[in-house]
C-alpha positions in Angstrom: -5.6 16.1 15.3 -8.1 15.8 12.5 -7.3 15.7 8.8 -9.5 15.5 5.7 -8.2 14.7 2.2 -10.7 14.9 -0.8 -9.6 14.3 -4.4 -11.7 14.5 -7.6 -10.3 13.5 -11.0 -11.8 13.5 -14.4 -10.2 12.0 -17.5 -11.0 11.8 -21.2 -9.3 9.6 -23.7 -9.4 9.6 -27.5 -8.5 6.5 -29.6 -7.6 7.2 -33.2 -7.4 4.8 -36.1 -3.9 3.6 -36.2 -2.4 2.3 -39.5 1.0 0.8 -40.0 3.1 -0.5 -42.9 2.8 -4.2 -43.5 4.1 -5.7 -46.7 2.1 -8.9 -46.2 -1.3 -7.3 -46.7 -2.9 -5.8 -49.7 -2.0 -2.2 -50.2 0.9 -2.6 -47.7 -1.1 -0.8 -45.0 -2.6 -2.6 -42.0 -5.1 -1.2 -39.5 -4.6 -2.0 -35.9 -7.4 -2.8 -33.5 -11.0 -2.6 -34.7 -10.3 0.2 -37.1 -12.7 2.6 -35.4 -12.2 5.9 -33.5 -13.3 5.9 -29.9 -13.6 8.1 -26.8 -13.8 7.3 -23.1 -14.5 9.2 -19.9 -13.9 8.5 -16.3 -14.7 10.3 -13.0 -13.2 9.3 -9.7 -13.6 10.8 -6.2 -11.8 9.7 -3.1 -12.1 10.9 0.5 -9.8 10.1 3.4 -10.6 11.2 7.0 -8.3 10.6 9.9 -8.5 11.6 13.5 -5.8 11.1 16.2 -6.2 11.6 19.9 -2.9 11.3 21.8 -1.8 11.8 25.4 1.9 12.0 26.3 3.6 11.8 29.7 7.3 12.7 30.2 9.3 12.5 33.4 12.9 12.3 34.5 14.4 11.4 37.9 18.0 10.7 38.7 19.6 8.7 35.9 16.2 7.7 34.5 14.0 9.2 31.8 10.7 8.0 30.5 8.2 9.1 27.9 4.9 7.3 27.6 2.2 7.8 24.9 -1.4 6.5 24.7 -3.8 7.1 21.9 -6.9 6.4 19.9 -7.0 6.8 16.1 -9.7 6.4 13.4 -9.3 6.2 9.7 -12.0 6.3 7.0 -11.5 5.9 3.2 -14.0 5.9 0.4 -13.5 5.7 -3.3 -16.0 5.9 -6.3 -15.1 5.5 -9.9 -17.5 5.6 -12.9 -16.3 5.2 -16.5 -17.8 4.8 -20.0 -16.7 4.5 -23.6 -18.1 4.6 -27.1 -16.7 4.1 -30.6 -17.8 5.6 -33.9 -19.8 2.5 -34.7 -21.4 2.8 -38.2 -21.6 6.5 -37.9 -19.2 9.3 -38.6 -15.6 9.2 -37.5 -15.0 10.9 -34.2 -12.8 13.9 -34.8 -9.4 14.3 -33.2 -10.5 17.4 -31.4 -10.5 17.7 -27.5 -13.8 19.6 -27.7 -15.4 16.5 -29.1 -14.0 13.9 -26.7 -17.2 13.1 -24.8 -19.0 9.8 -24.9 -22.2 11.4 -26.0 -20.7 11.8 -29.5 -20.2 8.1 -30.1 -22.6 5.4 -31.3 -24.9 4.5 -28.4 -25.0 0.9 -29.7 -21.3 0.5 -28.9 -21.5 2.0 -25.3 -19.7 0.2 -22.5 -19.5 1.3 -18.9 -18.1 0.2 -15.6 -17.6 1.3 -12.0 -15.4 0.7 -9.0 -16.3 1.6 -5.4 -15.3 0.7 -2.0 -15.5 2.0 1.6 -13.5 1.0 4.6 -12.6 2.1 8.1 -10.0 1.3 10.7 -10.0 1.9 14.5 -6.8 1.6 16.6 -5.8 2.0 20.2 -2.1 2.3 20.9 0.5 2.7 23.6 4.3 3.4 23.5 7.0 3.8 26.1 10.5 5.2 25.7 13.0 4.7 28.5 16.7 5.4 28.9 19.1 5.0 31.8 22.0 7.4 32.0 21.4 8.4 28.4 23.1 5.3 27.1 20.9 2.3 27.8 17.8 2.6 25.7 14.5 0.8 25.6 11.3 1.3 23.5 8.2 -0.8 23.4 4.9 -0.3 21.6 1.5 -2.0 21.4 -1.5 -1.4 19.3 -4.9 -3.1 18.7 -6.3 -2.6 15.2 -9.8 -3.2 13.9 -10.6 -3.1 10.2 -14.0 -3.2 8.4 -12.2 -5.3 5.7 -12.7 -8.4 8.0 -16.0 -7.4 9.7 -18.0 -10.2 8.1 -15.4 -12.9 9.2 -15.3 -11.9 12.9 -11.5 -11.5 12.6 -11.5 -7.7 12.4 -9.4 -7.2 15.6 -5.7 -8.0 15.9 -2.9 -7.2 18.4 0.5 -6.0 17.3 3.6 -5.0 19.2 7.3 -4.2 18.9 10.3 -4.0 21.3 13.7 -2.3 20.7 16.9 -2.1 22.7 19.9 0.3 22.2 23.3 0.8 23.8 25.1 4.1 23.3 28.6 2.6 23.8 30.4 5.9 23.1 29.0 7.2 26.4 30.9 4.6 28.4 33.8 6.0 30.4 36.2 3.5 28.9 35.6 4.9 25.4 36.0 8.6 26.1 39.7 8.5 25.1 38.9 7.4 21.5 39.2 10.9 19.9 38.3 9.8 16.3 35.1 8.2 17.4 32.3 10.6 18.2 29.3 8.2 18.6 28.7 4.5 18.5 25.4 2.9 19.1 24.3 -0.8 18.9 20.7 -1.6 18.4 18.3 -4.5 18.0 14.6 -4.4 17.3 11.8 -6.9 16.9 8.2 -6.4 15.8 4.9 -8.2 15.1 2.8 -6.0 12.9 0.5 -5.9 9.9 0.3 -4.2 6.5 -2.8 -2.2 5.6 -5.6 -4.4 4.1 -6.1 -3.8 0.4 -9.1 -1.9 -0.9 -10.4 -5.1 -2.5 -11.1 -6.5 0.9 -13.2 -3.6 2.1 -16.4 -5.4 1.5 -17.9 -8.4 -0.3 -17.9 -6.8 -3.6 -20.9 -7.1 -5.9 -20.4 -6.7 -9.6 -23.4 -5.5 -11.6 -23.6 -7.3 -14.9 -26.3 -5.7 -17.1 -27.9 -8.1 -19.5 -29.6 -6.8 -22.7 -32.3 -8.6 -24.5 -33.6 -7.2 -27.8 -37.1 -8.1 -28.9 -37.7 -6.5 -32.2 -37.8 -2.7 -31.5 -38.2 -2.7 -27.7 -35.1 -3.1 -25.5 -35.6 -4.9 -22.2 -32.9 -4.3 -19.6 -32.4 -7.0 -17.0 -30.0 -6.4 -14.2 -28.1 -9.4 -12.9 -25.7 -9.4 -9.9 -23.0 -11.7 -8.8 -20.2 -11.6 -6.2 -16.9 -10.4 -7.5 -15.2 -12.5 -4.8 -16.4 -15.6 -3.0 -16.9 -14.7 0.7 -14.3 -16.4 3.0 -15.3 -16.6 6.7 -11.7 -17.6 7.6 -10.2 -14.4 6.1 -7.9 -12.6 8.6 -5.1 -10.1 8.8 -1.7 -10.6 7.2 1.0 -10.8 9.9 4.6 -9.7 9.7 7.2 -10.9 12.2 10.5 -9.0 11.8 13.7 -8.3 13.6 16.9 -6.4 12.9 20.3 -5.7 14.5 22.8 -3.1 13.6 25.0 -0.2 14.5 25.4 3.5 13.9 28.6 5.5 14.3 30.0 9.0 13.7 33.7 9.6 13.1 36.0 12.6 12.6 34.0 15.3 14.5 30.7 13.9 13.2 31.5 14.4 9.6 31.6 10.7 8.6 28.5 8.7 9.4 28.0 5.0 9.1 25.0 2.8 9.6 24.6 -0.9 9.0 21.7 -3.2 9.7 20.9 -6.9 9.1 17.2 -7.7 8.9 14.9 -10.7 8.6 11.2 -10.5 8.0 8.6 -13.2 7.7 5.1 -12.5 6.3 2.4 -15.0 7.2 -1.2 -15.4 6.1 -0.6 -13.6 2.8 -3.7 -12.0 1.4 -4.1 -13.0 -2.3 -6.7 -13.8 -4.9 -7.6 -17.5 -5.2 -8.5 -18.4 -8.8 -12.0 -19.8 -9.3 -12.6 -23.4 -10.3 -14.3 -24.3 -13.6 -15.4 -20.7 -14.4 -16.5 -19.7 -10.9 -15.7 -16.3 -9.5 -12.4 -16.1 -7.6 -12.0 -15.7 -3.8 -9.6 -14.0 -1.4 -7.6 -16.2 0.9 -4.6 -16.3 3.3 -1.9 -18.2 1.2 1.2 -19.3 3.0 4.2 -17.3 4.0 7.4 -15.7 2.6 10.7 -14.6 4.2 12.9 -11.7 3.3 16.4 -11.1 4.7 19.4 -8.9 3.9 21.9 -6.3 4.8 21.6 -2.5 4.5 24.7 -0.3 4.6 25.0 3.5 4.4 28.0 5.8 4.5 27.9 9.6 4.2 30.3 12.5 4.6 29.1 16.0 5.5 31.2 19.1 5.9 31.4 22.8 5.3 33.6 24.9 3.1 33.2 28.6 4.0 29.5 29.4 3.7 28.8 26.2 1.7 27.5 23.0 3.3 27.8 19.7 1.3 26.8 16.1 1.9 28.0 13.0 -0.1 26.6 9.6 0.6 26.4 6.0 -0.7 24.4 3.0 0.3 24.3 -0.8 -0.4 21.5 -3.2 0.1 21.0 -6.9 -0.4 17.8 -8.9 -0.2 17.1 -12.6 -0.3 13.5 -13.7 -0.8 12.3 -17.2 0.1 8.9 -18.8 -0.3 8.3 -20.8 2.8 4.9 -22.2 1.9 1.9 -21.8 -0.4 -1.0 -23.2 1.5 -4.4 -22.5 0.0 -7.3 -22.8 2.4 -10.5 -24.0 1.0 -13.3 -21.4 0.8 -16.5 -22.8 2.3 -19.4 -23.1 -0.1 
């Protein structure tokens, strides 16, 4: 399977002169901001390309059933943003007219501009197996190996992740067949070691272009200066999430009443976060400590039919407890 998503967005913004009543100033009218009209423009394009190559095998024999899947996936993401702004400066007021909201109408001496751009790719190999015995004892296991360009310069771009799940469809047991008000009861437990997608700020060692202007009488000399937006960190690596959950699902009263309850616990390690710079230096990106989330999720729903009308009513309850386990900041080598 192949998919391509391309988006292009253009925006224009007008900033009027805003005046408010203020009894403490002369004339009782105060002007907010710099007291000048302004316009800004921005252009952003983003492209996402994904390809998936999957192979699935299914077989059943006796009381056994198995489905196995193996695959290879690629993902590419690129974004470019360019923006600029001008104010009226010492010239005429910029009119509140959408036909005039272009930065070419402002005073060139007040021009500002900026840009954002990043490019990243991910490659993954994966495998999954689903197995059940007699339709009531269930097992699923998955494995994937992901590589991200976000960590290419650190040598930590590859990481292994996996998950395992077990289920027991108790309502299929012979000793439960006589419970007429219970249609389905399943117990389940699941554990996983996985990772969130790296943020776009990690796609490369960003370089910020700071243009320096030097005026010498009439000539204007433009000197381009460059500095890293983030200090490179050769120890940077994937975030890791270790999670498990246990719960139950049940249907009652001819499958009209459905209940589901889960208790979960999740621990996130090697959190990716910005590390403030010291004494005015540029910041860095580091793996900072770990946090833990746990809680309960409950859901109850009723679905039925009256004549030709189907209806569904549901409610849910969720609790969450967050705990910071550590905040360890690794030093970024100079």
